[in-house]
C-alpha positions as CSV (number, residue, x, y, z in Angstrom):
1,M,-44.6,20.7,-40.0
2,K,-41.6,21.8,-42.1
3,P,-40.5,17.9,-44.6
4,Y,-36.7,18.1,-42.4
5,A,-38.5,18.4,-39.0
6,F,-40.7,15.4,-39.8
7,L,-37.9,13.3,-41.1
8,L,-35.6,13.9,-37.6
9,L,-38.5,13.1,-35.8
10,F,-39.1,10.0,-37.1
11,L,-35.4,9.2,-37.2
12,C,-35.4,9.4,-33.5
13,A,-38.2,7.3,-32.6
14,L,-36.7,4.6,-34.7
15,C,-33.6,4.9,-32.5
16,W,-35.6,4.9,-29.3
17,G,-37.5,1.9,-31.1
18,C,-34.4,0.2,-31.6
19,E,-32.6,0.1,-28.0
20,D,-31.7,-2.6,-26.8
21,V,-30.1,-3.6,-23.2
22,I,-27.5,-6.0,-23.6
23,D,-26.2,-7.9,-20.9
24,V,-22.9,-8.9,-21.2
25,E,-21.2,-12.2,-19.4
26,L,-18.1,-11.9,-17.7
27,P,-15.8,-14.8,-16.7
28,E,-16.0,-15.7,-12.9
29,Q,-13.2,-15.4,-10.9
30,E,-11.7,-17.8,-8.9
31,S,-11.2,-16.3,-5.3
32,R,-7.3,-16.1,-4.2
33,L,-6.0,-14.7,-1.3
34,I,-4.4,-11.1,-1.5
35,I,-1.8,-10.2,0.7
36,D,-1.1,-6.6,0.8
37,G,2.4,-6.5,2.2
38,L,3.9,-3.2,1.4
39,I,5.4,-1.3,5.0
40,R,6.5,2.3,4.4
41,V,9.4,2.8,6.7
42,D,10.1,6.6,8.1
43,V,13.5,5.7,9.5
44,A,13.1,8.4,11.8
45,Q,10.1,6.5,14.1
46,Q,11.6,4.1,16.7
47,Y,9.9,1.0,15.1
48,I,8.8,0.0,11.5
49,P,4.9,0.5,11.3
50,V,4.2,-3.2,10.6
51,E,0.6,-3.5,8.6
52,I,-0.1,-6.3,6.7
53,K,-3.7,-6.8,5.1
54,L,-5.6,-9.8,4.3
55,S,-8.6,-10.1,1.7
56,L,-10.3,-12.3,-1.0
57,S,-10.2,-11.6,-4.4
58,S,-13.8,-10.9,-6.1
59,N,-15.6,-10.7,-9.7
60,F,-15.3,-7.8,-12.1
61,F,-17.0,-4.5,-10.3
62,E,-16.5,-5.8,-7.3
63,E,-14.9,-5.1,-4.0
64,N,-12.5,-7.5,-2.6
65,V,-13.9,-8.9,1.3
66,P,-11.3,-8.8,4.2
67,T,-10.6,-12.5,5.6
68,T,-9.4,-13.6,8.9
69,A,-6.1,-15.6,8.9
70,E,-5.3,-18.2,11.4
71,S,-2.1,-16.8,12.3
72,V,0.2,-14.2,10.7
73,V,3.6,-14.2,11.9
74,I,7.4,-12.0,10.8
75,I,10.3,-14.0,11.5
76,Y,14.1,-11.9,10.5
77,D,17.1,-12.9,10.4
78,E,20.7,-11.6,9.4
79,I,22.6,-12.8,6.6
80,D,26.6,-13.0,7.1
81,G,27.7,-15.1,3.8
82,D,26.5,-18.3,4.6
83,I,25.8,-17.7,8.2
84,I,22.2,-17.2,8.9
85,T,21.3,-15.7,12.7
86,P,18.3,-15.5,14.0
87,V,17.2,-11.9,15.1
88,G,13.7,-11.6,16.7
89,S,10.2,-12.7,15.0
90,S,6.9,-10.4,15.1
91,S,3.4,-12.1,16.2
92,L,0.6,-10.2,14.6
93,T,-3.1,-10.3,15.4
94,E,-6.3,-8.5,13.6
95,T,-6.9,-5.1,14.6
96,T,-10.8,-5.8,15.0
97,P,-12.2,-9.5,14.5
98,G,-13.3,-9.4,10.3
99,S,-11.0,-6.6,9.4
100,G,-8.0,-8.1,7.8
101,I,-5.9,-5.6,9.1
102,Y,-3.0,-7.5,11.2
103,V,-0.5,-5.6,13.5
104,P,2.1,-6.2,16.1
105,D,0.5,-8.1,18.9
106,P,0.3,-5.2,21.9
107,D,-1.4,-8.5,24.1
108,F,1.7,-11.0,23.6
109,T,3.8,-11.6,26.4
110,S,6.8,-9.6,24.8
111,D,6.8,-6.6,22.0
112,Q,6.3,-8.0,19.1
113,R,7.4,-4.3,17.6
114,I,10.4,-4.3,15.3
115,P,12.6,-1.5,15.6
116,T,14.1,0.5,13.0
117,S,17.9,0.2,14.4
118,I,18.1,-2.9,12.8
119,L,17.2,-1.9,9.0
120,D,21.2,-1.0,9.1
121,R,22.6,-4.5,8.8
122,N,21.4,-7.2,6.1
123,I,18.7,-8.3,7.7
124,V,16.0,-10.9,5.4
125,F,12.0,-10.2,6.7
126,N,9.9,-13.8,6.4
127,L,6.2,-13.5,6.4
128,Y,4.1,-16.5,7.2
129,V,0.5,-16.3,7.1
130,R,-1.6,-19.4,7.9
131,H,-5.2,-19.0,5.8
132,Q,-7.9,-21.4,5.8
133,G,-5.8,-24.3,5.8
134,R,-3.1,-22.9,4.0
135,Q,0.7,-21.9,4.8
136,Y,1.7,-18.7,2.7
137,F,5.4,-17.2,2.7
138,A,6.9,-14.6,1.1
139,S,10.9,-13.3,1.5
140,T,12.2,-9.4,1.6
141,R,14.5,-7.2,2.3
142,Y,14.2,-3.7,3.3
143,V,15.3,-1.0,0.7
144,P,16.1,2.9,1.4
145,V,15.2,5.1,-0.6
146,V,16.9,9.4,-1.1
147,P,15.2,12.2,-0.4
148,I,12.9,14.4,-2.7
149,N,14.6,17.8,-3.6
150,S,11.5,20.1,-4.3
151,I,8.2,19.5,-5.3
152,Q,6.3,22.1,-7.5
153,Q,3.4,23.2,-9.6
154,G,3.9,23.5,-13.6
155,T,2.1,25.3,-16.1
156,N,1.7,22.8,-19.2
157,T,-0.5,20.1,-20.0
158,L,-0.6,17.0,-22.1
159,F,-4.5,16.5,-24.0
160,G,-6.4,19.5,-22.7
161,D,-6.9,21.9,-20.0
162,N,-8.3,19.8,-17.3
163,E,-4.9,18.4,-16.8
164,T,-2.7,19.5,-13.5
165,E,1.5,19.0,-13.8
166,V,3.5,18.7,-10.9
167,V,7.2,18.9,-11.5
168,V,9.4,16.6,-9.0
169,N,13.0,16.8,-8.6
170,F,15.7,14.3,-6.9
171,T,19.2,13.0,-6.9
172,D,19.9,9.2,-7.5
173,Q,22.4,7.7,-5.2
174,P,25.6,7.2,-7.5
175,D,27.3,3.6,-8.0
176,I,24.2,1.1,-7.6
177,D,21.2,0.7,-9.5
178,N,18.0,2.0,-7.9
179,Y,14.6,1.5,-8.8
180,Y,12.1,4.1,-7.6
181,L,8.3,4.3,-6.9
182,F,6.5,6.9,-6.8
183,D,3.2,7.2,-5.1
184,F,0.8,10.7,-5.9
185,N,-2.0,10.2,-3.9
186,F,-5.6,9.1,-5.7
187,G,-4.3,6.0,-6.5
188,E,-1.7,7.3,-8.8
189,Y,1.7,5.4,-8.9
190,L,4.9,6.2,-11.3
191,V,7.9,3.9,-11.4
192,T,11.2,4.4,-12.8
193,E,14.9,3.1,-12.6
194,D,18.1,5.3,-12.9
195,E,19.5,3.7,-16.0
196,F,19.7,7.1,-17.9
197,Y,20.7,9.5,-14.8
198,Q,22.7,7.4,-12.4
199,G,24.3,9.4,-9.4
200,Q,22.4,12.6,-11.1
201,E,19.8,15.1,-10.0
202,F,16.6,14.2,-12.1
203,E,13.8,16.1,-12.6
204,F,10.3,15.1,-14.6
205,S,7.0,15.9,-15.1
206,F,3.9,14.5,-13.4
207,F,0.1,14.9,-15.1
208,Y,-2.9,14.4,-13.4
209,D,-6.2,14.4,-15.3
210,Q,-7.9,16.7,-13.1
211,T,-7.6,20.4,-11.9
212,F,-7.8,21.3,-8.3
213,D,-9.3,23.9,-6.1
214,P,-6.4,26.6,-5.4
215,G,-4.9,25.5,-1.6
216,T,-5.3,21.7,-2.4
217,I,-2.1,20.3,-0.5
218,I,-1.2,17.0,-2.7
219,D,0.7,14.5,-0.6
220,I,3.4,12.7,-3.0
221,S,5.7,10.1,-2.0
222,I,8.9,8.5,-3.2
223,L,9.5,4.8,-2.3
224,G,12.8,2.9,-2.8
225,V,12.0,-0.6,-4.3
226,D,13.9,-3.9,-5.4
227,K,14.0,-4.7,-9.3
228,T,11.0,-7.5,-8.7
229,F,8.8,-4.9,-7.0
230,Y,9.8,-2.5,-9.9
231,D,8.5,-5.5,-12.7
232,Y,5.5,-6.0,-10.2
233,M,4.7,-2.5,-9.9
234,N,5.2,-1.4,-13.5
235,Q,3.0,-4.3,-14.8
236,L,0.3,-3.7,-12.4
237,I,0.0,0.0,-13.6
238,V,-0.1,-0.7,-17.2
239,Q,-3.0,-2.7,-16.8
240,S,-5.1,-0.8,-14.0
241,G,-4.4,2.3,-16.3
242,D,-3.4,4.1,-13.4
243,S,-7.4,4.0,-12.1
244,Q,-7.1,1.6,-8.9
245,G,-4.6,0.7,-6.4
246,P,-1.7,-1.6,-6.3
247,F,-3.7,-4.5,-4.6
248,Q,-7.1,-4.1,-6.2
249,T,-8.4,-7.6,-8.8
250,P,-6.2,-6.8,-11.6
251,V,-7.6,-7.6,-15.3
252,A,-5.5,-10.0,-15.7
253,T,-3.5,-12.6,-13.1
254,V,0.2,-10.2,-11.5
255,R,2.5,-13.0,-9.5
256,G,3.6,-11.1,-6.2
257,N,6.6,-12.6,-4.2
258,V,3.6,-14.5,-1.7
259,F,3.8,-17.8,-2.3
260,D,1.8,-21.4,-1.0
261,I,3.8,-23.5,0.3
262,T,1.0,-25.7,2.1
263,D,2.6,-29.0,-0.2
264,L,5.6,-30.5,-0.9
265,D,7.2,-27.7,-3.3
266,N,10.3,-25.7,-4.2
267,I,9.9,-22.1,-4.1
268,D,12.2,-21.5,-6.3
269,V,10.0,-22.7,-9.0
270,L,7.2,-21.0,-9.9
271,D,5.0,-24.4,-11.4
272,N,6.3,-26.6,-8.4
273,V,4.2,-29.6,-7.1
274,D,2.1,-29.7,-10.7
275,Q,-0.1,-26.9,-9.3
276,P,0.7,-23.8,-11.0
277,D,-3.0,-22.6,-10.6
278,V,-2.0,-22.7,-6.7
279,F,-0.8,-19.1,-5.8
280,P,-1.9,-16.1,-4.0
281,L,-2.4,-12.4,-5.2
282,G,-0.2,-9.3,-3.4
283,Y,3.0,-8.4,-2.4
284,F,5.6,-8.4,0.8
285,A,8.0,-5.6,1.0
286,I,9.8,-3.0,3.6
287,I,10.8,0.4,2.3
288,Q,11.8,3.6,3.0
289,E,9.4,6.5,2.5
290,E,10.2,9.8,1.7
291,K,7.1,12.3,1.8
292,G,6.7,15.7,-0.5
293,Q,3.8,17.9,-0.9
294,V,2.8,20.6,-3.2
295,I,-0.2,23.8,-2.9
296,I,-2.0,24.2,-5.6
297,E,-2.3,27.5,-6.8
């Protein structure tokens, strides 16, 4: 045997002999209620597709667990200056026991679906959830969005050949500050604001870190969001590294717009009632969605 071959075998044996298994102890995470209340509206439909998903947060590398609430209700009012006029309410029920998915109760004495026809009015939607003896509250207004002009497959790459570029074009609504959330499917999200293209046609590229078979159809959506939801999603996207959906357990805690109102509190102050650590996760939003597709060549 040649000397350098013997030396190579010796080094390999040494490496194998020194291999140890290292157990990394991850910190235990306090279980919190997660309210996934992102409701995407198609204004061409007669009713808002209300669906609220409830789960309990888990430790790292574990799936969140669906959970059942005592009650889930949406109450909506019309606002005219200082005048608040009740418009209606929607009592929700679990689709299947233990699923944690809540929709308008089809067995209620009256129709609990919310018509899209009210969305052109100044409506505030209030979500109330009673879960394990605690009360939770969130409030939102409907946010419309502009349509997508076009989606095309591009030919550029950023870091290598195993990428796919799509080029999205849309025209911003003038005269107001707009915020957008793009859903590129596969858990890929992007937020943008119109600070530098207000009222103009805007085009940008998005790169998937993978290639697709020819003929693959990719659904892409644009959603209207307000500044608060824009900031929330921006934080989650940064934390997740685009590798998980917006309602998975994040690396660090990102506060949404849902509050624990069980005790005496002021929801305008986050650290209320000397209980800064008592809060749920998730978000409640009712927003318009416009869809588009690209067919991979």
